[in-house]
C-alpha positions in Angstrom: 0.0 0.0 0.0 1.4 3.3 -1.1 1.1 6.3 1.2 -0.2 9.4 -0.6 -0.8 11.7 2.4 1.1 14.6 0.9 -0.9 14.5 -2.3 -4.2 14.2 -0.4 -3.3 17.1 1.8 -2.7 19.3 -1.3 -6.2 18.7 -2.4 -7.9 19.2 0.9 -6.0 22.4 1.4 -7.7 23.7 -1.7 -11.1 22.2 -1.0 -12.3 20.8 2.3 -13.5 17.2 2.3 -17.0 17.3 0.7 -19.2 14.4 1.8 -20.6 12.1 -0.9 -18.1 13.4 -3.5 -14.8 12.9 -5.3 -12.1 15.4 -6.4 -11.2 14.1 -9.8 -9.4 15.1 -13.0 -6.9 18.0 -13.3 -6.4 18.6 -9.6 -5.4 15.0 -9.0 -3.1 15.1 -12.1 -1.5 18.2 -10.9 -0.5 16.8 -7.5 1.0 13.7 -9.1 3.0 15.6 -11.7 4.4 18.3 -9.3 2.2 21.1 -10.6 0.1 23.7 -8.7 -3.6 23.1 -8.6 -5.5 25.6 -10.7 -9.0 24.5 -9.6 -10.7 21.5 -8.0 -13.4 19.7 -9.9 -15.8 17.9 -7.6 -18.0 15.0 -8.8 -20.9 13.8 -6.7 -22.2 10.3 -5.9 -25.8 11.5 -5.9 -28.0 14.5 -6.7 -28.7 14.9 -3.0 -24.9 15.1 -2.2 -24.6 17.8 -4.8 -27.5 19.8 -3.4 -26.1 19.4 0.1 -22.7 20.7 -1.0 -24.3 23.7 -2.7 -26.1 24.7 0.5 -22.9 24.1 2.5 -20.9 26.3 0.1 -23.3 29.2 0.5 -23.4 28.8 4.3 -19.6 28.9 4.3 -19.7 32.2 2.3 -18.2 30.8 -0.9 -18.7 33.1 -3.8 -20.5 31.7 -6.9 -19.0 33.0 -10.1 -20.5 30.8 -12.8 -23.4 28.5 -13.5 -23.8 26.2 -16.5 -25.6 23.0 -17.3 -22.3 21.2 -16.5 -21.0 22.9 -13.4 -21.4 25.5 -10.7 -18.1 27.3 -10.0 -17.4 28.8 -6.5 -14.4 30.8 -5.2 -13.2 30.4 -1.6 -10.5 32.9 -1.0 -7.9 32.1 -3.7 -9.3 28.7 -4.4 -11.6 27.8 -7.3 -13.9 24.8 -6.9 -16.2 23.5 -9.6 -19.2 21.4 -8.6 -19.9 19.2 -11.6 -23.6 18.3 -11.9 -24.1 17.1 -15.6 -24.4 13.6 -14.0 -23.7 11.8 -10.8 -21.2 9.1 -10.2 -21.4 6.5 -7.4 -17.8 5.2 -8.1 -14.5 6.6 -9.4 -14.7 4.2 -12.3 -18.0 5.8 -13.4 -16.2 9.2 -13.5 -13.4 7.8 -15.6 -15.9 6.3 -18.1 -16.9 9.9 -18.8 -13.4 11.4 -19.0 -11.4 12.0 -22.2 -7.7 11.2 -21.4 -6.1 8.6 -19.2 -3.8 11.3 -17.7 -6.8 12.8 -15.9 -8.3 9.5 -14.7 -7.4 10.0 -11.1 -9.9 10.6 -8.2 -9.8 11.2 -4.5 -12.7 10.0 -2.5 -13.5 12.5 0.2 -15.5 9.9 2.2 -12.8 7.2 2.4 -9.7 9.3 2.0 -8.6 7.0 -0.8 -7.2 7.6 -4.3 -8.4 5.7 -7.3 -6.5 5.6 -10.6 -6.9 4.2 -14.1 -4.3 1.5 -14.7 -2.4 3.8 -17.0 -2.8 7.1 -15.1 0.7 7.2 -13.5 2.4 5.6 -16.5 1.0 8.0 -19.1 1.6 11.0 -16.9 5.3 10.0 -16.4 5.5 9.5 -20.2 3.7 12.8 -20.9 1.5 10.8 -23.3 -2.2 11.5 -24.2 -4.3 8.4 -24.8 -7.9 9.4 -25.8 -11.0 7.7 -24.4 -13.7 7.8 -27.1 -16.5 7.3 -24.6 -16.1 10.8 -23.2 -19.2 12.9 -22.9 -17.5 16.0 -24.5 -15.2 15.0 -27.3 -15.3 18.5 -28.9 -13.8 20.0 -25.8 -11.1 17.3 -25.9 -9.9 18.8 -29.2 -9.1 22.1 -27.5 -7.7 20.4 -24.4 -5.0 18.7 -26.6 -3.5 22.2 -27.1 -3.4 22.8 -23.3 -1.6 19.5 -22.7 0.8 20.0 -25.6 1.9 23.3 -23.9 2.7 21.2 -20.9 5.0 18.9 -22.9 2.5 16.1 -23.6 2.4 14.3 -26.9 -0.5 12.6 -28.8 -0.4 10.1 -31.6 -2.1 10.5 -35.0 -4.5 7.7 -34.2 -5.8 9.4 -31.0 -6.3 12.7 -33.0 -8.4 10.8 -35.5 -10.3 9.2 -32.6 -11.2 12.7 -31.3 -12.4 13.7 -34.7 -14.6 10.6 -35.1 -16.0 10.8 -31.6 -17.0 14.4 -32.2 -19.0 13.3 -35.2 -21.2 11.2 -32.9 -22.3 14.3 -30.9 -25.6 15.8 -31.9 -25.3 19.6 -32.0 -28.3 21.4 -33.5 -28.5 24.6 -31.3 -26.1 27.2 -29.9 -26.8 25.9 -26.4 -25.8 22.4 -27.4 -22.6 23.8 -28.9 -21.9 25.8 -25.7 -22.4 22.7 -23.6 -20.0 20.7 -25.7 -17.2 23.3 -25.7 -17.7 24.4 -22.1 -16.2 27.2 -20.1 -15.8 30.9 -21.0 -15.0 30.0 -24.6 -18.3 28.2 -25.0 -20.1 31.3 -23.7 -18.2 33.5 -26.1 -19.1 31.4 -29.1 -22.8 31.6 -28.1 -22.5 35.4 -27.8 -20.8 35.6 -31.2 -23.7 33.8 -32.8 -26.4 35.8 -31.0 -29.3 36.6 -33.3 -28.2 34.1 -36.0 -30.0 30.9 -36.8 -27.8 28.0 -35.8 -25.9 26.1 -38.6 -22.6 24.5 -38.8 -21.3 27.3 -41.0 -22.5 29.9 -38.4 -20.8 27.9 -35.7 -17.5 27.7 -37.6 -17.6 31.5 -38.0 -18.4 32.0 -34.3 -15.4 29.9 -33.4 -13.1 32.6 -34.7 -13.9 34.9 -31.6 -10.8 36.2 -30.0 -9.9 36.7 -26.3 -10.6 40.5 -26.2 -12.9 41.6 -23.4 -12.5 38.4 -21.4 -12.2 40.1 -18.0 -15.3 42.3 -18.8 -17.3 39.2 -19.7 -16.3 37.4 -16.5 -17.4 40.4 -14.4 -20.8 40.5 -16.1 -21.2 36.8 -15.5 -20.3 37.1 -11.8 -23.0 39.7 -11.1 -25.7 37.4 -12.5 -25.2 34.5 -10.0 -27.7 33.6 -7.3 -26.7 34.8 -3.8 -28.4 31.9 -1.9 -28.7 28.2 -2.3 -32.4 28.0 -3.1 -31.9 30.6 -5.8 -29.2 28.4 -7.3 -31.4 25.4 -7.3 -34.1 27.4 -9.1 -31.6 28.5 -11.7 -30.3 25.0 -12.3 -33.9 23.7 -12.7 -34.5 26.5 -15.3 -31.3 25.7 -17.2 -32.3 22.1 -17.4 -35.9 22.7 -18.3 -37.2 21.1 -15.1 -39.8 22.2 -12.6 -38.4 23.4 -9.3 -39.7 21.5 -6.3 -39.3 23.7 -3.2 -40.6 20.9 -0.9 -37.3 19.0 -1.5 -35.3 21.7 0.5 -35.5 22.8 4.1 -36.9 26.1 5.3 -38.8 26.9 2.1 -37.8 29.8 -0.2 -35.6 31.7 2.3 -33.9 28.8 4.0 -30.4 27.5 3.8 -31.4 25.1 1.0 -30.3 21.8 2.4 -32.1 18.7 0.9 -34.6 17.2 3.3 -34.2 13.6 4.4 -30.6 13.4 3.3 -27.8 12.5 5.8 -24.3 13.0 4.3 -22.0 10.1 4.7 -19.4 10.2 7.5 -15.7 10.0 6.5 -14.2 6.5 6.9 -10.8 6.8 8.5 -10.2 3.1 9.0 -8.1 2.7 5.9 -6.9 6.1 4.7 -4.8 6.9 1.7 -5.0 3.5 0.2 -4.5 2.9 -3.6 -7.1 1.3 -5.8 -6.2 0.1 -9.2 -9.1 0.4 -11.7 -9.2 -1.1 -15.2 -9.9 0.8 -18.4 
């Protein structure tokens, strides 16, 4: 059994242990490759665990800076934490099944204090090699992520580039919102703004993808001002984004309450076997 206390500590210094959740992806890759953590992506085991964490974040005075169909982003001091809610994942392997590259298939379970890795996670990071997983939910975003990893010294084979192109063809994109969801982040929002007022088409989308980075800071400031200031408001906004009816009875204290989900007890942390390593297959 390998002791990864130092790596676990680097993650929990950026994001306190969130019950019913994993830290996964880039933050785990960073601590195992000697890089600073830019932000922590948190994946939840259930919808209720996500709702509980949102209420806890607001109660702890975290500042919400962005809300999309994929994630809610909070800032806690100098730390950026993204709550992923496009789906929920009872196991680390379920998260990896949705990821794009083996080099990000690492997760830290806040409940058990255990790391879980894809079998090739450590090897491919040591080799600085990108192996694409065609089952990812967002292959279009993977195309831009290749550039980010190349800037960090990673290489990718021609076969994997072709896999990204073919996987992207399987994605149904018929609206600006669907394109934004696939691209993700600020760039996805910029593309939607560039196409504002135009009927969606592939040609219009290609033209919108030429937007530059001018005005990024102004755009972020405008986005920040639009975020809900309390947990119930956030749950309402998420329901609206997803086209769902908001059910206030699922949360405590009604409209003005703290917004914790009723009848949900967060799991206690299991400290009996901390920092153990789990090997997970592809």
